[in-house]
N, C-alpha and C positions, 0 to 999 in steps of 0.2 A: 504494499500500500504506500502510495506517495503522500507525504504530509508536508504542511508548511508550519513553521514555528511562529507563534504570535507572542510577543513579550511587551510588557508595559510596566513603567514605574511612575508613581506620582511624585510631586515635588516636596512631599512631607517627610523629610528625613531619609529619603532613598536616593540612590545614585546609579551610575553606570554599573557598579558592582552588582546591583540587584538584578540587572539584565543578564549579566554573566552567570550568576547563580541559577537563574531561571533556565538559561540556554543549556547549561551543563546537565541539569536534572532532566530536561526534555530530550536531549540527545541520548542520554543514557537510557531513558525509557524507550525511545525509538529503536535503539540497537538491541535492547533486551527483547523487544517484541517483533523484531524482523521488519520494521518499518524504515522507510527512506525519507529524510527531510530534504526537500528540493528547493526550498526558499524560506525567507524570513521577512516578517513584518514587525517593526518595533516602534512603539510610541514612547517618547521620553518626556518625563515631567508632565504627563497628562492624566487627569482623573478618570476613573472607570465609571463614575456616576453619570457621565454624559457620553453620548455616542459621537461627539465632535472630536474624533480621533482620526487623523488623516490616513495613517497606515492601516488602522482597523477597517476603515471604509474602503480602502484600496484592496484589502484582502477579500472583503465581501464582493466587490465588483469583479475581481480576478477569478473568483470561484465560478463565474459564468463561463469561463474558458475551459472548465473541466480538465485542468491539468493536474489537479490534486484532489484526493478524496477524503482528506482529513485535515482539520485545523487543531494543532497541538498547543496547549497552554500549560503553564506550570501548575496552576490551579484555577478553578472556575471563576474566581473573582477577578482574574486578569482579563477574562473575556467580557464580563459585564458584572456590575455590582448589584443589579436588581433583575428579578425574573422577567420583568416586562421587556426590557431591552434584550435579555437573553432569549426569550420566546420569539421575539420578532426576528432577530438575526439568525437564530438557529433555524427558523423556518425558511429564511432566504437561502441559507447554506444547504439545507436539506433538499430544496427544490433543484439545486445544482449538483446533488449527489455528494455533498461534503458533510461529514460528521465531526462534531467537536469532541476532542479527546483531552483528558486531564492527566498529567503525569503524576500528580500527587493524590488524586481523589478517584473514587469510583463514580464515573460519569452518569451511571444509571441511578437517578434520584429515586426516592421511594415513590410508591404508586400515586400518592396524593400529589407529589410534585409533578410527576409525569402528566397526570390528569389536568392539573392547574395550567401547565404550559399549553396543553392541547386546548383547554377552554379559552385561555387568553388569545391564542392564535385564531381560534374560531370566532371569538368576539371581535377581535381586531378586523378580521375579514368581513364579518357581518356589518359592523358599524361603519367600516370604511366604505362599504357600498352605499349606506344611507348618506354618509358625508358626500360621496361622489354625486349623488342625486342633487344635493343642495348646491354643490359647486356647478353642476351642469345647469341648474336653473339660473344661476348668476351669469354663466357663460351665454345662455340663450338670450338674456336681456342685452348683453353686449352684441351678440350676433344680429339681433333685430335692428341694431344701429349700424350694421356692417363694420363693426370694430374688430381689431385684431384680438384673438382669443388665446394667443400663445401657442398655437398648433404648428408653427413653422411658417416661414416666409419664402414662397417659391422664387426661384431665380427670375429676375426681371422686375421685382417689386422691392419696396422698402416701406417702413412704417414711419409715418409722420403724424403726431397727435392721435395715435391709436387707429389711424386710417391707412389703408393700402394706397400707395402712390407709385407711379412708374419710376423705376430706377434707370436713368438715362445711360448709365454705364453698362448695365447687364441686360436690359431689354433687347438690344440688338443681337445679343448672343442667342436668345430664345428664338428670335425671328430667323436667324441663320440656321439653327438646328432644323426648323420646319422646312426651310428652303432646300437644304441639302437632302433631307429625307424624301421630299416629294420629287426631287430631281433624280432619284434613283440611287443615291449613295447608300451603301450598306452601313448598318449601325457600327460595324467595326471601323470603317473609314471615318465616320463622324466622331467616334470616340478618340481615334488616333489624332485627328485634326485638332480637337479641343485640348487634349492633354499635351500635345507637342507645342501648342501655343500658350501653355501655362494657364488656361482657363479652368476655374474651379466651380464646383457645384455650390448651391446656396449654403451648404454646410462646410464648405472649404475643402472638400475632398476631390480626388480625381474622378473623372466620369467613367461610368461603366454602362453596360447594356440596360440595367435596371433604372439608373438615373435618367438615361435618354428616354426610356419608355414612360417614365413618370411625367416628364415634361410634355411629351407628345399627347398624353391623355388628360392632362390637367385642364379642366373646364374653367378654371379661374382666368386663364388667358383669353377666354371669350367674354370676360367681364362679369362672370357669374360668381357671386359670393355664396359660399356654402358652409354651413356648420350643422352637422347631424342631419335633422330632417328640415332644416331651414335652408331655403334656396332663394336668393334674390338676384335676378337678372339686373345688370347695370350697377350692382353693389360695389364693384371695383373697376378701375380703368381697364379697357380692353387692349390687349397687345396683339393678338392674332385674329384676323378677320374670320367670319363664319365659314366661308368657302374653303379657305386654306385648312382650317381645323378639321372640317368634315372630310376633305380629301385625305388628310393624314389618318383619320380613323378607318377609312375604307382600305387604305394600303396596309395598315397594321393588321386589320382583320384578315386580309388576303395572305399576309406573310406568316400569320400565326400557324403553328404546327398542330395538327389534329391530336396527336398523343397527349399533348399538354392538357386537353380538355377532359381526359378520361381519368384524371387523378381523383383519389378519394377525397370526399369533402370533410367527413368527420374522422379526425385522427386523434381524438381525445380519449385516452384509455384511463378510466377513473381509478382502477385498482393497481396501477403500476406501482412498484416498490412494496406493495402489501400482499399480493397474491402469490402463493407458493404451491408447488407440486407436493401433494401429501406423500408420494412414494419416494422421491429422491431429495425432497426439501429444497430443490432449486427454485429460483424465481420463475414466474410465468409472465411473459412479456407480450405486448400487443402485436399482432400481425394481421395483415389483410390480403385478400386475394379476390379475383374476379371469377364469375361463373364461366362455364364452358363457352358460352356465346359471347363473353366479354362485356355483357351489359350490366349485371348486378355485382356490387361489391360486397364481399362478406368479411366480417371482422371477428377475430378470435383472440384468446389468450393461449399461448403455447408454452410448454415447458422448455426452458433454455437447454437443459441437458439433452432432451429428446431432439431438439432442433440441431444442436452442434455435433453430438456424438451418436445419437440414435440408441443410447444405452437404456433410456427410460421409455416405458411403454405408455406413458400418460397421453391420452388423447387431448386434442385442443378443445377449449371450452368456448362456447359462443359468448360474445362480448355483452350484448344487451341483456339476456336473461340473468346472467350472474350479477351484473351491476345492479339491475333492478331488485334482485333478491337482497343484496347487501343493504341497499338504501332502505328497503322496506323493513328489514330487520332492525335497523337503527331507529327508525321512526316508531316501531312497535315497542322498543325498549324505553323510549322517552315517556314513561308513565310518571305519575305524580310522585310515587315513592322514590324512583330512581332520580328524578330531578331534585327532590328534597335532599337526598343523600349527597349528591354532587354539590349542591349549593352550600350545604353546611361545611363540607370538607374544604372546599375552595375558599370560603369566607374565613375559616379558621386559619388556614395556611397564609392567606393574604395578610391578616392582622399580625400573625407571627413574623412574617418576613418584613412587614412594614415597620416593625418596631426595631429599627437598626441602632447600632451604637451611636451613630451621628445624631439621630433623633433624640436618643436618651441624653446625650451630652448637651445638645441645644436646649432641651427642656430643663435640664438641671441648671444651666447657666441663666435661663430666664427666671427661674425660681430664685436663684441667688441674687440676680439683679433686682428683683422685686423686694426681697428682704433688705438689701442694702439701701434702696431708695426709701423704704419705710423707716429705717433707722435714721436716715438723714432728716426726714420730715419730723420725726420725734425730737431730734436734736435741736432743730429750729424752734419747735414748740416749747422747748425747755429754756429757750433764751440764749442759745449759743450763736456764734458769728453767722449772721444771716447771709452776707455776701459770699463768703467762702463756701458755705454749705449749699447755697442756691446754684453756684457754678458746678458743684459736684453732682447736684441733682440733674441738671441739664445734661451733663456728661453721661450719667446713667441712663437718662431717657433716650439719648442718641444711640447708646450701646443696645438698649432694648429694641429700638426700631430696626437696627441692623440684625440682631438675633431673630426677630420675628420674620424678617425677609429671608434669612437663611433657612429658617424652619419651614416657611411656606414653600421654598424652592425644593427642599428635601422631600416634603410631602407630595409635591407635584411629580417628583421622579418616581415615587412609589405610591401611586393611588391605591387606596384600600377598597377591595371589592366586598360589598356587604352581601349578606344572605339574600336580601330582597333583590338586589341588582342582578345577581347570578341567576336566581330563580326566574326573574322577569325576562332575562335574556333567553333562557331555554324555553320558556313558555311561548315566546314569540318565534324562537328558532324552529320549533317543531311544526310551526304552521306555514313554513315556506313551501315553495312550489317544487315538488319532488321531481319535476321534469326539467328544472332549470340547472344547467351545467354548474354554475358557480355555487349554487345551494348544495347540490349533490357532492361537489368537491369538499365544501366546508364540513358536511356531515361525516364523510369518510375520514378526513384529516383530523377531525376533533375526536372521534370515537374509536376508530378501528386501528388495532395494532397489527395483527397478521391474519391471513385467511389461508387455510389449507384445503385443497380439493383432491378427492380420492375417486378412483374408478373401480370397476369390478363389482363383485357381489356386495361389498360394503361401501358402495358409492355414497359419498356424503360431502358436506362442506363444513369445516370447523372454523368458526369466527371468534377470534380472540379480541376482546375489547380492552381499552386502556383501563387500568385499575380494577380489573376483575380477575379473580383467581379461577373462575369457572368459564369454560368455553361453551359457545352455543353450538349444538350439533344439529345439523339439518340433513336428514336422510333424503336422497334424491333417487327417484326411479328413472332409470335410463337417461342420465343427465345429458348425454350427447345428442339426443334427438330434439327436434324442434318442437318441444311441447309448449303449450300456451303459457305465457308468463303468469297468468292467474293461478294455474295449477301449481307451479313451482312455489310461488309466494304462499299459496294456501297450505301446502305441505309444511312449509317452514313455520308459519304462524301457528298452525295446530300443534306442532311440536314445542314451539316456544312457550305457548300459553300453559302447556302441561308442565314444563320445566323452566320457570322464569329464571333470569340471571340473578345470581346472588352477588351483590356489590359489597366486597369486603375490604377493598383498598389494600390488599396484600401483595399486589404486583401483577404484572402481565407477563405473558410468555416471552 
């Protein structure tokens, strides 16, 4: 496994030696476990209570390149000081196939912690969608005025007072691209011409086939302002006349290759990284294929071992039925008792983790400040030097204001989730649209740990949930046949209601 090392020290009594100590322990851990460290990210004199850490953020961004599969830290507080940042950035790394490892600690928190992180990630996803809707409403108001909404400025335009205006320096380039394409120049020649002359795209990059196609199909050059479902002809200055633009579309359509139109539309495999073969324990990944006539596209999950080596006899599983079954199982589990248990455990852990040493210290200092101020007031009342004592009282009051600001900031970094807030979230959460991709993804990410699928006489699906010691067993009759979804879900629910999940928070598989 390829890892990167992340190190950090704050400015409170720590130094470069702290990084060297962290590095030594981490490299020894990697060697002991057969891992290879291929890069380092180090933040010096920066606090972990904030995510404003350049090297940390660079590591998160670089994870998208998928060059490493683990981020190794000395201990977890080097990664993040609070579970909220930890949940957010672990989720981002997880999407890029990267796991956070600690050289000094067992990274697998107790089940309550695992569940809390899953809940926080789910809540963040859910409420970010609500926030997105509010942002979109504000954007729509700007769009109705044909104002720039921050979605990018095409080559040939610039923004003046929130409005699109023609850029006299780059608009001729757009016209030249249309002229060359309609004159019969291949895209490769247009790209070569632009790049050899040092012309850049609106983002400052060299041109490629995709950037040329985006220009040739951008209806903004016709003077049409568009934002989501809002379209306003004449909302921006026109650069390309209607006839030229239409001729370019006809030529693009003519040059388009037919095979490109036969690509699968839906490539979202909901259970990726969670679905496993019950026989060889290998992951099952999404695959697609077409019918004998080439018209219909079929999608499956297939065992990796079976695909690569042929050693496993596990048959492929149809994508839609098993995804529907898993989503239905989660929604069935979200009964009142289960929600109540989750809400209480998450609220307890949230309060526990929110009561940090920093909060305790600031609260103690505030109390001491109040006691000192009260003693100064009593001294004035007893007839002692008013001027001197008044100056000290003012100093204490200024210190108190600073302490209150620090305390408010610390609480903001660690917002406490109450029982009512968590319960309200799940009560709303379970009412989502089970056919909505984003909602289905949030359900699976929040609740499901692993799923094992078996064939043969004992054909079944085992679903392991976060924070549950007991698995859900779903017997399936002839699971590889195209049986109606209602039958599969019905078999599962019948079994589920007879043997409900026992939530004990003792850990997941």
